[in-house]
Structure formats: structure tokens, C-alpha cells
N, CA, C and O atoms as a DFTB+ gen file, in Angstrom:
576 C
 N C O
     1  1      17.279      -4.259      57.498
     2  2      16.746      -5.605      57.604
     3  2      16.514      -6.154      56.196
     4  3      16.008      -5.447      55.325
     5  1      16.880      -7.398      55.979
     6  2      16.652      -8.047      54.692
     7  2      15.177      -8.394      54.556
     8  3      14.469      -8.575      55.547
     9  1      14.728      -8.483      53.300
    10  2      13.324      -8.765      53.014
    11  2      13.208      -9.990      52.110
    12  3      14.081     -10.274      51.290
    13  1      12.100     -10.701      52.291
    14  2      11.810     -11.867      51.452
    15  2      10.367     -11.797      50.981
    16  3       9.440     -11.763      51.790
    17  1      10.185     -11.776      49.670
    18  2       8.852     -11.775      49.066
    19  2       8.308     -13.197      49.111
    20  3       8.934     -14.127      48.604
    21  1       7.141     -13.356      49.720
    22  2       6.529     -14.676      49.868
    23  2       5.511     -14.875      48.749
    24  3       4.537     -14.130      48.646
    25  1       5.740     -15.875      47.922
    26  2       4.825     -16.177      46.824
    27  2       3.584     -16.887      47.379
    28  3       3.621     -17.499      48.447
    29  1       2.511     -16.788      46.640
    30  2       1.229     -17.337      47.082
    31  2       1.302     -18.830      47.364
    32  3       0.682     -19.300      48.318
    33  1       2.039     -19.584      46.563
    34  2       2.063     -21.033      46.754
    35  2       2.643     -21.435      48.112
    36  3       2.264     -22.469      48.661
    37  1       3.543     -20.640      48.651
    38  2       4.096     -20.904      49.987
    39  2       2.992     -20.726      51.033
    40  3       2.885     -21.516      51.971
    41  1       2.186     -19.700      50.866
    42  2       1.120     -19.422      51.830
    43  2      -0.017     -20.432      51.730
    44  3      -0.632     -20.772      52.740
    45  1      -0.299     -20.911      50.532
    46  2      -1.326     -21.941      50.358
    47  2      -0.910     -23.192      51.133
    48  3      -1.718     -23.783      51.849
    49  1       0.341     -23.586      50.985
    50  2       0.836     -24.762      51.718
    51  2       0.883     -24.488      53.218
    52  3       0.604     -25.380      54.019
    53  1       1.231     -23.275      53.601
    54  2       1.316     -22.896      55.008
    55  2      -0.019     -23.085      55.713
    56  3      -0.051     -23.438      56.891
    57  1      -1.109     -22.856      55.013
    58  2      -2.434     -23.021      55.601
    59  2      -2.682     -24.467      56.023
    60  3      -3.564     -24.717      56.844
    61  1      -1.930     -25.422      55.486
    62  2      -2.066     -26.827      55.868
    63  2      -1.640     -27.104      57.298
    64  3      -1.948     -28.166      57.838
    65  1      -0.934     -26.165      57.922
    66  2      -0.480     -26.334      59.297
    67  2      -1.663     -26.522      60.233
    68  3      -1.567     -27.240      61.229
    69  1      -2.775     -25.880      59.915
    70  2      -3.962     -25.985      60.757
    71  2      -4.441     -27.433      60.869
    72  3      -5.071     -27.802      61.860
    73  1      -4.150     -28.243      59.872
    74  2      -4.528     -29.650      59.916
    75  2      -3.449     -30.511      60.586
    76  3      -3.517     -31.738      60.522
    77  1      -2.474     -29.896      61.214
    78  2      -1.461     -30.630      61.952
    79  2      -0.302     -31.126      61.110
    80  3       0.482     -31.955      61.573
    81  1      -0.175     -30.643      59.893
    82  2       0.924     -31.061      59.029
    83  2       2.119     -30.139      59.258
    84  3       1.949     -28.935      59.449
    85  1       3.301     -30.691      59.239
    86  2       4.494     -29.859      59.214
    87  2       4.903     -29.763      57.754
    88  3       5.145     -30.778      57.102
    89  1       4.978     -28.570      57.256
    90  2       5.232     -28.385      55.836
    91  2       6.549     -27.665      55.607
    92  3       7.117     -27.066      56.520
    93  1       7.018     -27.736      54.378
    94  2       8.241     -27.012      54.044
    95  2       8.006     -25.512      54.153
    96  3       8.942     -24.762      54.433
    97  1       6.768     -25.059      53.936
    98  2       6.485     -23.634      54.087
    99  2       6.564     -23.209      55.551
   100  3       7.018     -22.105      55.850
   101  1       6.131     -24.064      56.455
   102  2       6.257     -23.756      57.881
   103  2       7.734     -23.614      58.247
   104  3       8.117     -22.669      58.936
   105  1       8.550     -24.541      57.794
   106  2       9.993     -24.478      58.059
   107  2      10.592     -23.210      57.464
   108  3      11.436     -22.559      58.080
   109  1      10.148     -22.872      56.270
   110  2      10.662     -21.683      55.596
   111  2      10.322     -20.419      56.384
   112  3      11.187     -19.568      56.589
   113  1       9.089     -20.290      56.820
   114  2       8.661     -19.096      57.557
   115  2       9.355     -19.016      58.914
   116  3       9.711     -17.926      59.364
   117  1       9.548     -20.146      59.560
   118  2      10.302     -20.163      60.829
   119  2      11.736     -19.722      60.581
   120  3      12.301     -18.963      61.369
   121  1      12.325     -20.195      59.493
   122  2      13.699     -19.818      59.142
   123  2      13.811     -18.315      58.887
   124  3      14.801     -17.691      59.268
   125  1      12.799     -17.736      58.244
   126  2      12.787     -16.287      58.041
   127  2      12.834     -15.555      59.378
   128  3      13.582     -14.592      59.546
   129  1      12.026     -16.025      60.322
   130  2      11.992     -15.386      61.646
   131  2      13.331     -15.549      62.361
   132  3      13.831     -14.607      62.975
   133  1      13.908     -16.744      62.281
   134  2      15.189     -16.995      62.951
   135  2      16.308     -16.125      62.380
   136  3      17.196     -15.689      63.112
   137  1      16.260     -15.878      61.080
   138  2      17.292     -15.060      60.439
   139  2      16.937     -13.573      60.441
   140  3      17.655     -12.757      59.863
   141  1      15.845     -13.233      61.081
   142  2      15.407     -11.832      61.184
   143  2      15.228     -11.198      59.799
   144  3      15.651     -10.069      59.546
   145  1      14.585     -11.970      58.915
   146  2      14.286     -11.492      57.564
   147  2      12.798     -11.160      57.510
   148  3      11.951     -11.961      57.905
   149  1      12.503      -9.970      57.016
   150  2      11.133      -9.472      56.978
   151  2      10.336     -10.137      55.858
   152  3      10.716     -10.034      54.692
   153  1       9.225     -10.826      56.192
   154  2       8.379     -11.394      55.144
   155  2       7.545     -10.292      54.490
   156  3       6.974      -9.440      55.170
   157  1       7.488     -10.327      53.168
   158  2       6.812      -9.298      52.394
   159  2       5.831      -9.970      51.440
   160  3       6.153     -10.968      50.796
   161  1       4.628      -9.405      51.362
   162  2       3.634      -9.852      50.388
   163  2       3.089      -8.619      49.675
   164  3       3.372      -7.487      50.065
   165  1       2.313      -8.850      48.635
   166  2       1.711      -7.753      47.891
   167  2       0.200      -7.979      47.797
   168  3      -0.283      -9.067      48.107
   169  1      -0.537      -6.969      47.375
   170  2      -1.970      -7.166      47.155
   171  2      -2.255      -8.293      46.156
   172  3      -3.287      -8.956      46.260
   173  1      -1.357      -8.518      45.190
   174  2      -1.549      -9.617      44.241
   175  2      -1.484     -10.963      44.955
   176  3      -2.254     -11.867      44.630
   177  1      -0.589     -11.111      45.911
   178  2      -0.509     -12.347      46.700
   179  2      -1.813     -12.539      47.467
   180  3      -2.364     -13.640      47.493
   181  1      -2.303     -11.484      48.085
   182  2      -3.560     -11.574      48.837
   183  2      -4.704     -11.955      47.903
   184  3      -5.521     -12.812      48.239
   185  1      -4.765     -11.327      46.743
   186  2      -5.810     -11.638      45.762
   187  2      -5.766     -13.109      45.359
   188  3      -6.797     -13.781      45.347
   189  1      -4.590     -13.605      45.033
   190  2      -4.460     -15.009      44.620
   191  2      -4.845     -15.949      45.760
   192  3      -5.535     -16.945      45.540
   193  1      -4.407     -15.638      46.956
   194  2      -4.723     -16.480      48.115
   195  2      -6.232     -16.519      48.367
   196  3      -6.795     -17.590      48.596
   197  1      -6.876     -15.374      48.327
   198  2      -8.318     -15.327      48.553
   199  2      -9.075     -16.049      47.443
   200  3     -10.061     -16.738      47.704
   201  1      -8.616     -15.892      46.213
   202  2      -9.267     -16.568      45.088
   203  2      -9.168     -18.086      45.234
   204  3     -10.168     -18.793      45.106
   205  1      -7.989     -18.571      45.496
   206  2      -7.778     -20.018      45.618
   207  2      -8.511     -20.575      46.830
   208  3      -9.099     -21.654      46.762
   209  1      -8.478     -19.846      47.932
   210  2      -9.139     -20.297      49.161
   211  2     -10.648     -20.367      48.980
   212  3     -11.294     -21.257      49.534
   213  1     -11.215     -19.453      48.221
   214  2     -12.669     -19.348      48.156
   215  2     -13.325     -20.064      46.986
   216  3     -14.546     -20.222      46.981
   217  1     -12.577     -20.491      46.022
   218  2     -13.215     -20.970      44.789
   219  2     -14.053     -22.232      44.963
   220  3     -14.979     -22.453      44.182
   221  1     -13.762     -23.066      45.960
   222  2     -14.530     -24.296      46.133
   223  2     -15.509     -24.231      47.299
   224  3     -16.067     -25.257      47.688
   225  1     -15.725     -23.060      47.857
   226  2     -16.611     -22.927      49.008
   227  2     -18.024     -22.560      48.578
   228  3     -18.228     -21.882      47.571
   229  1     -19.007     -23.023      49.369
   230  2     -20.368     -22.578      49.093
   231  2     -20.524     -21.147      49.607
   232  3     -19.728     -20.685      50.424
   233  1     -21.536     -20.463      49.131
   234  2     -21.685     -19.040      49.445
   235  2     -21.986     -18.770      50.916
   236  3     -21.707     -17.674      51.402
   237  1     -22.545     -19.734      51.632
   238  2     -22.882     -19.529      53.032
   239  2     -21.647     -19.282      53.883
   240  3     -21.637     -18.382      54.723
   241  1     -20.618     -20.067      53.670
   242  2     -19.411     -19.979      54.497
   243  2     -18.276     -19.198      53.860
   244  3     -17.260     -18.943      54.506
   245  1     -18.435     -18.821      52.625
   246  2     -17.331     -18.234      51.861
   247  2     -16.714     -17.008      52.550
   248  3     -15.498     -16.958      52.730
   249  1     -17.509     -16.048      52.927
   250  2     -16.980     -14.803      53.507
   251  2     -16.282     -15.074      54.835
   252  3     -15.229     -14.496      55.104
   253  1     -16.842     -15.934      55.659
   254  2     -16.232     -16.245      56.962
   255  2     -14.878     -16.909      56.768
   256  3     -13.901     -16.530      57.412
   257  1     -14.816     -17.889      55.890
   258  2     -13.562     -18.602      55.639
   259  2     -12.521     -17.671      55.035
   260  3     -11.351     -17.715      55.414
   261  1     -12.944     -16.827      54.095
   262  2     -12.023     -15.875      53.469
   263  2     -11.459     -14.925      54.519
   264  3     -10.254     -14.675      54.551
   265  1     -12.321     -14.400      55.371
   266  2     -11.874     -13.463      56.404
   267  2     -10.907     -14.139      57.372
   268  3      -9.889     -13.553      57.739
   269  1     -11.215     -15.355      57.785
   270  2     -10.316     -16.069      58.697
   271  2      -8.960     -16.331      58.054
   272  3      -7.923     -16.200      58.705
   273  1      -8.968     -16.705      56.764
   274  2      -7.711     -16.933      56.059
   275  2      -6.872     -15.670      55.953
   276  3      -5.652     -15.708      56.113
   277  1      -7.530     -14.554      55.682
   278  2      -6.816     -13.281      55.566
   279  2      -6.273     -12.845      56.926
   280  3      -5.145     -12.362      57.019
   281  1      -7.066     -13.012      57.968
   282  2      -6.589     -12.668      59.320
   283  2      -5.398     -13.525      59.714
   284  3      -4.461     -13.038      60.347
   285  1      -5.430     -14.805      59.342
   286  2      -4.306     -15.703      59.632
   287  2      -3.045     -15.215      58.914
   288  3      -1.966     -15.176      59.505
   289  1      -3.182     -14.850      57.655
   290  2      -2.051     -14.348      56.872
   291  2      -1.498     -13.064      57.470
   292  3      -0.290     -12.934      57.667
   293  1      -2.368     -12.131      57.753
   294  2      -1.930     -10.845      58.283
   295  2      -1.384     -10.954      59.700
   296  3      -0.725     -10.037      60.189
   297  1      -1.657     -12.073      60.355
   298  2      -1.155     -12.302      61.706
   299  2       0.250     -12.870      61.760
   300  3       0.807     -13.031      62.846
   301  1       0.837     -13.178      60.601
   302  2       2.214     -13.672      60.606
   303  2       3.139     -12.591      61.169
   304  3       2.988     -11.414      60.842
   305  1       4.088     -12.984      62.008
   306  2       4.976     -11.983      62.634
   307  2       5.732     -11.140      61.604
   308  3       6.333     -11.670      60.669
   309  1       5.691      -9.843      61.789
   310  2       6.449      -8.871      60.991
   311  2       6.104      -8.833      59.511
   312  3       6.874      -8.289      58.720
   313  1       4.980      -9.389      59.121
   314  2       4.644      -9.385      57.693
   315  2       4.310      -7.962      57.238
   316  3       3.627      -7.210      57.932
   317  1       4.812      -7.622      56.056
   318  2       4.554      -6.298      55.486
   319  2       3.932      -6.448      54.112
   320  3       4.249      -7.369      53.359
   321  1       3.046      -5.527      53.807
   322  2       2.409      -5.506      52.488
   323  2       3.057      -4.381      51.692
   324  3       3.095      -3.232      52.134
   325  1       3.561      -4.724      50.525
   326  2       4.197      -3.737      49.660
   327  2       3.401      -3.642      48.362
   328  3       2.705      -4.577      47.965
   329  1       3.521      -2.508      47.726
   330  2       2.800      -2.270      46.482
   331  2       3.735      -2.311      45.285
   332  3       4.935      -2.068      45.411
   333  1       3.173      -2.620      44.126
   334  2       3.977      -2.569      42.904
   335  2       4.213      -1.111      42.512
   336  3       3.546      -0.210      43.020
   337  1       5.154      -0.888      41.617
   338  2       5.336       0.482      41.119
   339  2       4.119       0.887      40.293
   340  3       3.388       0.037      39.786
   341  1       3.915       2.175      40.168
   342  2       2.720       2.629      39.459
   343  2       2.998       3.494      38.236
   344  3       2.063       3.977      37.598
   345  1       4.265       3.695      37.904
   346  2       4.543       4.502      36.716
   347  2       4.271       3.695      35.448
   348  3       4.327       2.466      35.450
   349  1       3.981       4.402      34.389
   350  2       3.722       3.734      33.118
   351  2       4.947       2.965      32.632
   352  3       4.829       1.835      32.157
   353  1       6.109       3.573      32.753
   354  2       7.325       2.911      32.258
   355  2       7.668       1.668      33.082
   356  3       8.188       0.691      32.543
   357  1       7.382       1.700      34.372
   358  2       7.702       0.525      35.193
   359  2       6.828      -0.668      34.812
   360  3       7.255      -1.814      34.951
   361  1       5.624      -0.414      34.338
   362  2       4.731      -1.512      33.950
   363  2       5.283      -2.290      32.754
   364  3       4.990      -3.475      32.592
   365  1       6.072      -1.629      31.927
   366  2       6.669      -2.306      30.773
   367  2       7.713      -3.337      31.181
   368  3       8.062      -4.217      30.394
   369  1       8.211      -3.231      32.407
   370  2       9.171      -4.222      32.893
   371  2       8.535      -5.608      32.993
   372  3       9.237      -6.616      32.910
   373  1       7.235      -5.667      33.167
   374  2       6.543      -6.960      33.207
   375  2       6.816      -7.725      31.921
   376  3       7.125      -8.917      31.951
   377  1       6.700      -7.038      30.797
   378  2       6.959      -7.674      29.496
   379  2       8.421      -8.093      29.403
   380  3       8.732      -9.188      28.935
   381  1       9.304      -7.228      29.846
   382  2      10.741      -7.535      29.836
   383  2      11.028      -8.804      30.655
   384  3      11.780      -9.672      30.212
   385  1      10.432      -8.906      31.838
   386  2      10.639     -10.084      32.690
   387  2      10.020     -11.337      32.073
   388  3      10.570     -12.432      32.193
   389  1       8.883     -11.171      31.419
   390  2       8.263     -12.323      30.749
   391  2       9.195     -12.867      29.669
   392  3       9.369     -14.079      29.539
   393  1       9.790     -11.962      28.899
   394  2      10.671     -12.377      27.811
   395  2      11.992     -12.922      28.342
   396  3      12.420     -14.008      27.952
   397  1      12.632     -12.175      29.224
   398  2      13.960     -12.544      29.698
   399  2      13.959     -13.843      30.500
   400  3      14.863     -14.665      30.355
   401  1      12.937     -14.030      31.354
   402  2      12.930     -15.171      32.271
   403  2      11.853     -16.199      31.947
   404  3      11.654     -17.153      32.699
   405  1      11.156     -16.003      30.822
   406  2      10.108     -16.929      30.390
   407  2       9.030     -17.100      31.467
   408  3       8.633     -18.219      31.791
   409  1       8.566     -15.975      32.014
   410  2       7.562     -15.994      33.076
   411  2       6.173     -15.722      32.528
   412  3       6.013     -15.075      31.494
   413  1       5.171     -16.226      33.237
   414  2       3.785     -15.872      32.955
   415  2       3.559     -14.459      33.487
   416  3       4.315     -13.988      34.337
   417  1       2.519     -13.777      32.992
   418  2       2.296     -12.386      33.404
   419  2       2.221     -12.181      34.915
   420  3       2.853     -11.259      35.430
   421  1       1.477     -12.999      35.634
   422  2       1.368     -12.811      37.088
   423  2       2.713     -13.013      37.787
   424  3       3.053     -12.276      38.712
   425  1       3.464     -14.000      37.347
   426  2       4.782     -14.223      37.950
   427  2       5.700     -13.040      37.680
   428  3       6.454     -12.618      38.557
   429  1       5.632     -12.510      36.468
   430  2       6.441     -11.334      36.132
   431  2       6.022     -10.142      36.989
   432  3       6.858      -9.323      37.371
   433  1       4.753     -10.048      37.286
   434  2       4.268      -8.947      38.122
   435  2       4.736      -9.117      39.568
   436  3       5.056      -8.132      40.233
   437  1       4.777     -10.359      40.056
   438  2       5.349     -10.608      41.384
   439  2       6.815     -10.168      41.409
   440  3       7.263      -9.518      42.353
   441  1       7.547     -10.531      40.365
   442  2       8.960     -10.160      40.287
   443  2       9.129      -8.650      40.232
   444  3      10.014      -8.101      40.889
   445  1       8.298      -7.979      39.464
   446  2       8.347      -6.519      39.391
   447  2       8.126      -5.907      40.774
   448  3       8.855      -5.001      41.179
   449  1       7.139      -6.394      41.483
   450  2       6.829      -5.874      42.814
   451  2       7.986      -6.129      43.771
   452  3       8.355      -5.251      44.551
   453  1       8.554      -7.322      43.712
   454  2       9.674      -7.662      44.589
   455  2      10.888      -6.782      44.302
   456  3      11.497      -6.243      45.226
   457  1      11.232      -6.637      43.054
   458  2      12.424      -5.849      42.720
   459  2      12.202      -4.366      42.999
   460  3      13.117      -3.676      43.447
   461  1      11.009      -3.878      42.739
   462  2      10.693      -2.471      43.020
   463  2      10.864      -2.156      44.511
   464  3      11.282      -1.059      44.881
   465  1      10.537      -3.129      45.349
   466  2      10.620      -2.938      46.797
   467  2      11.947      -3.420      47.377
   468  3      12.100      -3.540      48.593
   469  1      12.898      -3.692      46.493
   470  2      14.270      -4.036      46.880
   471  2      14.340      -5.197      47.882
   472  3      15.042      -5.133      48.892
   473  1      13.590      -6.256      47.567
   474  2      13.675      -7.437      48.413
   475  2      14.952      -8.197      48.074
   476  3      15.454      -8.132      46.952
   477  1      15.456      -8.908      49.052
   478  2      16.699      -9.661      48.866
   479  2      16.437     -11.078      48.369
   480  3      17.245     -11.663      47.648
   481  1      15.285     -11.614      48.774
   482  2      14.969     -13.009      48.475
   483  2      13.519     -13.139      48.014
   484  3      12.683     -12.265      48.243
   485  1      13.259     -14.267      47.356
   486  2      11.886     -14.646      47.055
   487  2      11.704     -16.083      47.532
   488  3      12.526     -16.954      47.247
   489  1      10.617     -16.315      48.260
   490  2      10.274     -17.664      48.702
   491  2       9.143     -18.168      47.816
   492  3       8.036     -17.630      47.843
   493  1       9.425     -19.189      47.043
   494  2       8.431     -19.756      46.142
   495  2       8.754     -21.220      45.903
   496  3       9.908     -21.638      45.986
   497  1       7.723     -21.989      45.608
   498  2       7.902     -23.381      45.194
   499  2       7.646     -23.510      43.693
   500  3       7.574     -24.622      43.169
   501  1       7.512     -22.396      43.015
   502  2       7.211     -22.331      41.596
   503  2       8.507     -22.423      40.793
   504  3       9.341     -21.519      40.839
   505  1       8.667     -23.512      40.065
   506  2       9.879     -23.719      39.264
   507  2       9.998     -22.741      38.102
   508  3      11.053     -22.654      37.473
   509  1       8.928     -22.002      37.810
   510  2       8.993     -21.009      36.738
   511  2      10.008     -19.910      37.054
   512  3      10.458     -19.206      36.150
   513  1      10.366     -19.760      38.316
   514  2      11.330     -18.730      38.718
   515  2      12.786     -19.219      38.666
   516  3      13.701     -18.450      38.962
   517  1      13.009     -20.473      38.298
   518  2      14.375     -21.016      38.295
   519  2      15.340     -20.178      37.461
   520  3      16.474     -19.942      37.878
   521  1      14.908     -19.735      36.306
   522  2      15.781     -18.926      35.431
   523  2      16.131     -17.594      36.102
   524  3      17.240     -17.087      35.939
   525  1      15.184     -17.033      36.854
   526  2      15.435     -15.788      37.590
   527  2      16.512     -16.033      38.644
   528  3      17.452     -15.248      38.771
   529  1      16.374     -17.125      39.400
   530  2      17.331     -17.425      40.461
   531  2      18.707     -17.777      39.894
   532  3      19.731     -17.381      40.453
   533  1      18.731     -18.517      38.785
   534  2      20.008     -18.876      38.164
   535  2      20.747     -17.648      37.651
   536  3      21.978     -17.629      37.620
   537  1      20.010     -16.634      37.252
   538  2      20.639     -15.414      36.741
   539  2      21.234     -14.574      37.871
   540  3      22.061     -13.696      37.626
   541  1      20.813     -14.845      39.108
   542  2      21.292     -14.061      40.236
   543  2      20.547     -12.745      40.406
   544  3      20.910     -11.933      41.256
   545  1      19.504     -12.527      39.601
   546  2      18.741     -11.282      39.667
   547  2      18.107     -11.099      41.043
   548  3      18.055      -9.990      41.575
   549  1      17.631     -12.193      41.602
   550  2      17.103     -12.219      42.967
   551  2      17.400     -13.616      43.499
   552  3      17.438     -14.576      42.729
   553  1      17.610     -13.736      44.789
   554  2      17.970     -15.028      45.373
   555  2      16.729     -15.774      45.845
   556  3      15.761     -15.172      46.308
   557  1      16.777     -17.089      45.719
   558  2      15.690     -17.908      46.244
   559  2      15.953     -18.194      47.707
   560  3      17.052     -18.606      48.079
   561  1      14.947     -17.976      48.535
   562  2      15.078     -18.283      49.955
   563  2      14.549     -19.699      50.161
   564  3      13.414     -20.011      49.798
   565  1      15.380     -20.543      50.742
   566  2      14.997     -21.925      51.026
   567  2      15.217     -22.189      52.502
   568  3      16.108     -21.613      53.126
   569  1      14.376     -23.085      53.060
   570  2      14.588     -23.454      54.458
   571  2      15.903     -24.215      54.590
   572  3      16.308     -24.933      53.676
   573  1      16.548     -24.055      55.703
   574  2      17.842     -24.692      55.942
   575  2      17.683     -26.161      56.306
   576  3      18.675     -26.851      56.541
């Protein structure tokens, strides 16, 4: 089965569905299901999503909202959580990706995690990955 690494920005937009909006992320995730492509996230994606979701909340509701958001994410059909590599030498690839593709550290770490787990596609709305996609190193997954 092919795999697609879902970047945090896709999931942030996906949360807008609850307000009745049809978003490009909704179309993208539906397209993944239709093509039988496994959606993949990492602990870094979860961390970023929880941070962004919670930063403007008051402390009374923060934990409840965070938990509901995480349950919603984990409830996506066939979603899998993958880990980054843990060897010392593999961590140096982050620097290599930053230099080669002009990525910020977190983006390079997403790329490291995706490539380590042999994903076929990356779903992101972040234009910082354009150089990665143009190189053919990993393919960008777009809704049809």
C-alpha cells in the first residue's frame, strides 16, 4: 500500500470542516481514501497540531479541546503514526535536507521522517517543500 505523509498545515485546515466548510484538505483526505493510500503522521505533526490548537485557549477549556482535537485526528480512517529514525548518523540528514532543499529545521525533520518510513507522497500546503517536489525526491500529493 502506498503511503502519504500528512503535514500539520493540512490537518489544521481539515479541522475547519467542523464549521461546515469544504476545504482543499477535506478533498485531499477523501482522495487518499479513494486511492487506497495510507495517511501517515508523526509525533512531530501531533505536537505541532496540539501547540497550534491550544495556544489561544484559556486554561479552563484547553485540555478538553486538545483531547477532542487529538481524538478527531486519530479517528481518521487508516491513519498511522510513524517515528523518525533514531540513529546519530540519520539525524545529520536534517542538516543535509536544510541545505539541499532550503528547508527550516522542522520541515527538514518532517522530510527525514517521511523518507525514513518510505512514504510515496507528502501532502502539504507549505511552499517551502517546492524544491523537494521539483527534485523528484518525494512526490507531492494533491487532490484531483
